[in-house]
BAVEX-920425 format. One record per residue (C-alpha): chain; x, y, z; residue number from 1; residue in three letters. Coordinates in Angstrom, 1 decimal. Example, Ala and Ser with C-alpha at 12.3 -4.5 7.8 and 13.67 -1.06 7.14 Angstrom:
BEGIN
- A  12.3  -4.5  7.8  1  ala
- A  13.7  -1.1  7.1  2  ser
END
This chain:
BEGIN
- A  -33.0  119.5  263.4  1  met
- A  -31.1  118.2  260.3  2  arg
- A  -30.2  115.3  262.5  3  gly
- A  -33.4  114.2  263.0  4  arg
- A  -34.4  114.5  259.5  5  ala
- A  -31.4  112.1  258.7  6  leu
- A  -32.9  109.5  261.2  7  arg
- A  -36.2  109.6  259.8  8  ala
- A  -35.0  108.9  256.7  9  ala
- A  -33.2  106.3  257.2  10  leu
- A  -35.8  104.9  259.5  11  ser
- A  -38.1  105.3  256.5  12  gly
- A  -35.3  103.7  254.0  13  leu
- A  -35.2  100.4  257.0  14  ala
- A  -38.7  100.1  257.0  15  ala
- A  -39.2  100.0  253.2  16  ala
- A  -36.7  97.9  252.6  17  val
- A  -37.9  95.4  255.3  18  val
- A  -41.7  95.7  254.1  19  ala
- A  -40.4  95.1  250.1  20  ala
- A  -38.4  92.5  251.2  21  gly
- A  -41.7  90.6  252.6  22  val
- A  -43.8  91.4  250.1  23  met
- A  -41.5  89.7  247.5  24  gln
- A  -42.7  86.3  249.0  25  ala
- A  -46.4  87.3  248.3  26  arg
- A  -46.9  85.1  245.4  27  ser
- A  -45.1  81.8  246.8  28  val
- A  -46.6  82.8  250.2  29  ala
- A  -49.9  83.0  249.2  30  asp
- A  -50.0  79.7  246.9  31  ala
- A  -48.5  78.1  249.8  32  arg
- A  -50.6  79.2  252.9  33  trp
- A  -54.5  79.8  251.7  34  pro
- A  -55.1  81.5  255.0  35  arg
- A  -53.2  84.4  253.5  36  leu
- A  -55.9  84.8  251.2  37  val
- A  -59.7  86.4  251.8  38  arg
- A  -62.3  88.1  250.1  39  glu
- A  -62.4  91.8  250.3  40  asn
- A  -65.8  93.7  250.0  41  his
- A  -66.0  93.0  246.5  42  ala
- A  -65.3  89.7  246.5  43  gly
- A  -61.9  89.9  245.1  44  arg
- A  -59.3  87.5  246.8  45  pro
- A  -56.6  90.2  248.2  46  val
- A  -53.2  89.1  249.8  47  ser
- A  -53.0  89.5  254.0  48  leu
- A  -49.3  89.6  253.6  49  leu
- A  -49.0  93.4  253.5  50  glu
- A  -49.9  93.4  257.2  51  gly
- A  -46.8  91.2  258.5  52  pro
- A  -44.8  93.3  256.1  53  ala
- A  -46.4  96.4  257.6  54  ala
- A  -45.3  95.1  261.3  55  ala
- A  -41.9  93.7  260.0  56  ala
- A  -40.7  97.3  258.4  57  gly
- A  -42.3  98.9  261.4  58  leu
- A  -40.2  97.0  263.7  59  leu
- A  -37.3  97.3  261.8  60  ala
- A  -37.7  101.4  262.2  61  ala
- A  -38.2  101.0  266.1  62  ala
- A  -34.7  99.0  265.9  63  val
- A  -33.6  102.6  265.0  64  gly
- A  -34.9  104.4  268.0  65  val
- A  -32.6  106.1  270.1  66  pro
- A  -32.7  105.5  274.1  67  gly
- A  -32.9  101.7  275.8  68  gly
- A  -36.0  102.3  277.4  69  ala
- A  -37.5  104.5  274.1  70  val
- A  -36.7  101.5  272.0  71  lys
- A  -37.6  98.8  274.4  72  thr
- A  -41.4  100.7  274.5  73  ala
- A  -41.3  100.8  270.9  74  ala
- A  -40.7  97.4  269.9  75  leu
- A  -42.7  95.9  272.7  76  thr
- A  -45.8  98.0  271.5  77  ala
- A  -45.7  97.7  267.5  78  val
- A  -44.4  93.9  268.4  79  gly
- A  -47.3  93.1  270.3  80  thr
- A  -50.1  94.9  268.2  81  ala
- A  -48.6  93.3  265.2  82  gly
- A  -48.4  89.6  266.7  83  ala
- A  -51.6  89.9  268.4  84  leu
- A  -53.2  90.7  265.3  85  gly
- A  -51.6  88.2  263.1  86  ser
- A  -53.4  85.8  265.7  87  val
- A  -56.6  87.4  265.0  88  asp
- A  -55.8  87.5  261.0  89  asp
- A  -54.3  83.6  260.7  90  phe
- A  -55.7  81.6  263.7  91  ala
- A  -59.1  83.7  264.2  92  glu
- A  -61.8  81.5  266.5  93  thr
- A  -65.4  82.2  266.7  94  gly
- A  -67.9  84.6  264.7  95  ser
- A  -68.0  87.5  267.3  96  ser
- A  -67.0  90.9  265.6  97  lys
- A  -66.5  94.4  267.0  98  gly
- A  -65.6  95.6  270.7  99  leu
- A  -69.3  94.2  271.8  100  arg
- A  -68.9  91.4  270.0  101  gly
- A  -65.4  89.9  271.7  102  his
- A  -66.5  91.5  275.0  103  leu
- A  -69.9  89.5  275.0  104  gly
- A  -68.2  86.0  273.9  105  ala
- A  -65.6  86.6  277.0  106  leu
- A  -68.9  87.2  279.4  107  ala
- A  -70.1  84.0  278.4  108  arg
- A  -67.3  81.9  278.9  109  gly
- A  -65.8  82.2  275.5  110  arg
- A  -62.1  83.5  274.9  111  val
- A  -61.9  84.9  270.8  112  thr
- A  -58.7  85.8  269.7  113  thr
- A  -60.3  89.4  269.0  114  gly
- A  -61.2  89.3  272.5  115  ala
- A  -57.2  88.4  273.4  116  val
- A  -56.4  91.2  271.1  117  lys
- A  -58.9  93.6  272.8  118  val
- A  -57.4  92.9  276.2  119  ile
- A  -53.5  92.0  275.3  120  gly
- A  -52.9  95.6  273.4  121  ile
- A  -54.2  97.9  275.9  122  pro
- A  -52.5  96.1  278.6  123  val
- A  -49.2  95.7  277.0  124  val
- A  -49.4  99.6  275.3  125  ser
- A  -50.0  100.4  279.1  126  val
- A  -47.2  98.5  280.5  127  leu
- A  -45.0  99.8  277.7  128  ala
- A  -45.9  103.5  278.0  129  cys
- A  -44.6  103.0  281.9  130  gly
- A  -41.6  103.1  280.5  131  leu
- A  -41.7  106.0  278.8  132  leu
- A  -43.8  108.3  281.2  133  arg
- A  -41.7  108.6  284.2  134  thr
- A  -41.9  112.8  284.3  135  glu
- A  -44.6  112.9  287.1  136  ala
- A  -43.5  113.5  290.2  137  ala
- A  -45.6  111.0  292.1  138  ser
- A  -46.7  107.4  291.2  139  leu
- A  -50.3  108.2  290.8  140  arg
- A  -49.3  110.9  288.2  141  gly
- A  -47.0  108.5  286.6  142  arg
- A  -49.7  105.9  286.7  143  leu
- A  -52.4  108.3  285.1  144  ala
- A  -49.8  109.2  282.0  145  asp
- A  -48.9  105.7  281.6  146  ala
- A  -52.7  104.8  281.4  147  val
- A  -53.4  107.9  279.2  148  leu
- A  -50.6  107.0  276.8  149  ala
- A  -51.5  103.3  276.8  150  gly
- A  -54.7  104.1  275.9  151  gly
- A  -54.3  106.3  273.0  152  val
- A  -51.7  104.0  271.6  153  val
- A  -54.1  100.7  271.9  154  ala
- A  -57.1  103.4  270.6  155  gly
- A  -55.2  104.2  267.7  156  thr
- A  -54.2  100.8  266.8  157  ala
- A  -57.9  99.9  266.7  158  asn
- A  -59.1  102.6  264.9  159  leu
- A  -56.9  102.0  261.9  160  leu
- A  -58.1  98.5  262.3  161  asn
- A  -61.6  100.0  262.1  162  leu
- A  -60.7  101.6  258.7  163  leu
- A  -59.2  99.1  257.0  164  asp
- A  -62.0  98.0  255.2  165  leu
- A  -61.6  99.9  251.7  166  arg
- A  -58.5  100.2  249.8  167  pro
- A  -55.8  102.4  250.8  168  gly
- A  -57.9  103.6  253.5  169  arg
- A  -56.4  102.5  256.6  170  ala
- A  -53.1  103.8  255.2  171  leu
- A  -54.4  107.6  254.1  172  lys
- A  -55.8  107.6  257.8  173  ala
- A  -52.3  107.0  259.2  174  gly
- A  -50.7  109.6  257.4  175  ala
- A  -53.3  112.2  258.0  176  leu
- A  -52.8  111.3  261.8  177  met
- A  -49.0  111.2  261.2  178  ala
- A  -49.0  114.9  259.9  179  ala
- A  -51.5  116.1  262.8  180  gly
- A  -49.6  114.8  265.4  181  gln
- A  -46.3  116.6  263.6  182  ser
- A  -48.4  120.2  263.5  183  ala
- A  -49.7  119.8  267.4  184  leu
- A  -46.0  118.7  268.3  185  asp
- A  -44.8  121.6  266.6  186  ala
- A  -47.1  123.9  268.2  187  val
- A  -46.6  122.5  271.5  188  ser
- A  -43.5  121.3  271.7  189  pro
- A  -41.8  118.4  274.3  190  ala
- A  -39.9  120.4  276.0  191  arg
- A  -37.6  117.6  277.4  192  gly
- A  -41.0  115.7  279.3  193  arg
- A  -39.2  112.8  277.8  194  ile
- A  -35.7  112.3  277.0  195  arg
- A  -35.0  111.8  273.4  196  gly
- A  -39.0  112.0  272.4  197  ala
- A  -38.1  114.3  269.2  198  ala
- A  -35.9  111.6  268.0  199  asp
- A  -37.5  108.7  268.6  200  ala
- A  -40.5  110.7  267.2  201  ser
- A  -38.8  111.3  264.4  202  ala
- A  -38.0  107.5  263.9  203  ala
- A  -41.4  106.3  264.3  204  leu
- A  -42.5  108.5  261.8  205  cys
- A  -40.0  107.8  259.2  206  gly
- A  -40.9  104.2  259.7  207  gly
- A  -44.6  104.9  259.1  208  ala
- A  -43.8  106.7  256.0  209  ala
- A  -41.2  104.3  254.8  210  gly
- A  -43.5  101.3  254.8  211  ala
- A  -46.9  103.0  253.6  212  thr
- A  -44.8  104.1  250.7  213  ala
- A  -44.2  100.6  249.7  214  val
- A  -47.2  99.5  250.6  215  leu
- A  -49.7  102.1  249.0  216  leu
- A  -49.6  101.0  245.9  217  arg
- A  -51.1  97.5  245.9  218  asp
- A  -53.6  98.4  249.0  219  asp
- A  -55.4  101.0  246.6  220  leu
- A  -55.0  98.4  243.8  221  gly
- A  -56.9  96.0  246.4  222  gly
- A  -54.4  93.2  245.9  223  ser
- A  -53.9  93.3  249.5  224  thr
- A  -54.4  94.6  252.9  225  met
- A  -53.3  95.5  255.8  226  leu
- A  -55.7  93.3  258.0  227  gly
- A  -55.6  93.2  261.8  228  asp
- A  -51.7  92.7  261.7  229  ala
- A  -50.5  95.6  260.0  230  gly
- A  -53.3  98.1  260.9  231  ala
- A  -52.7  97.6  264.5  232  asn
- A  -49.0  97.6  264.4  233  ala
- A  -49.2  101.2  262.0  234  leu
- A  -51.9  102.2  264.6  235  gly
- A  -49.3  101.7  267.9  236  ala
- A  -46.3  103.0  266.3  237  ala
- A  -48.5  106.2  265.4  238  ile
- A  -50.4  106.2  268.7  239  gly
- A  -46.5  105.7  270.4  240  leu
- A  -45.8  109.1  269.1  241  arg
- A  -48.1  110.9  271.5  242  ser
- A  -47.2  109.0  273.9  243  ala
- A  -43.7  110.4  273.5  244  leu
- A  -44.8  114.0  273.0  245  thr
- A  -48.0  114.6  274.1  246  ala
- A  -49.1  116.4  277.5  247  ser
- A  -51.4  114.9  279.7  248  arg
- A  -54.6  117.0  278.9  249  pro
- A  -53.7  116.4  275.0  250  arg
- A  -53.2  112.9  275.9  251  leu
- A  -56.8  112.7  277.6  252  ala
- A  -58.4  114.8  275.0  253  cys
- A  -57.1  112.3  272.0  254  glu
- A  -58.1  109.0  274.3  255  leu
- A  -61.5  110.8  274.3  256  ala
- A  -61.7  110.9  270.5  257  val
- A  -60.6  107.6  269.9  258  leu
- A  -63.0  106.4  272.7  259  ala
- A  -65.7  108.0  270.9  260  ala
- A  -65.2  106.6  267.3  261  leu
- A  -64.5  103.2  269.1  262  thr
- A  -68.0  103.4  270.3  263  leu
- A  -69.6  105.0  267.3  264  ala
- A  -68.2  102.3  265.6  265  ser
- A  -70.4  99.8  267.1  266  glu
- A  -73.7  101.8  265.8  267  arg
- A  -72.6  103.8  263.1  268  val
- A  -71.1  102.3  259.7  269  ser
- A  -67.6  104.5  259.0  270  phe
- A  -68.0  103.8  255.1  271  thr
- A  -71.7  104.6  254.8  272  arg
- A  -70.5  108.3  256.6  273  val
- A  -67.5  108.1  254.6  274  ile
- A  -69.3  107.9  251.3  275  glu
- A  -72.1  110.5  252.0  276  lys
- A  -69.7  113.2  253.0  277  thr
- A  -68.5  115.2  250.4  278  pro
- A  -64.5  115.5  250.7  279  gly
- A  -64.3  112.6  253.1  280  leu
- A  -65.6  110.6  249.8  281  arg
- A  -63.5  111.8  247.0  282  glu
- A  -60.2  111.3  249.5  283  leu
- A  -61.4  108.1  250.4  284  asp
- A  -61.2  107.3  246.6  285  ala
- A  -58.6  109.1  245.6  286  leu
- A  -55.8  106.7  243.9  287  gly
- A  -57.7  103.6  243.5  288  arg
END
């Protein structure tokens, strides 16, 4: 237990140092590359450099994940989510928005950067989780586990991106999800399903906490935002914790919830729901 706490602390420190280092270049980078700056919901200019900073910090933490296959899966899932998110942030094509918009454009023969992300992150997440979920006795079972776990990784990445509409919201949601995972893991421990799962989970949790600690102040202040790059990378790291430690039934339940929220976002404004719900409204505004 003490070793895992130390691993989490070191991963958190690595993520914090790398994320802070990237953010040190903010003033110069924003002036040199106009695409790094966009308007937020209030019409204020915000820097998207927070996204690459978060992704870089999380990748630094993933380097500390023990085990060759687990480390490869973590670097692949988090790195791909951050990279494809960056493409959508800085080289966006088309005006399509949301899952329906991107898939609709693809059906009409137009490949948008959003469509590449919508397809690419789930595919790579399933492949990465195929390196992890090898404990099932049959090929069919291993494939089912990889699809469920990869779906959770991709779904969590997408959910945090959907929530990144107000200062601090996605980072707070990520922290709450990570805390919920820790509680579920305590109730239903991994029990050796994946060798080194608990240590790897500690490293990912520490990395997410370290990056969040560095980036939260500016995000809450409305001067920076995660964007697709940061939200997708953070969501992938959090989702990967479930891929490491959750049982198949728990993965199925988490994926069902993520799918339901994704479909609901096509019809319902999360911001409107939050603003009308006591408790959520106050939590959402906390620290701004």
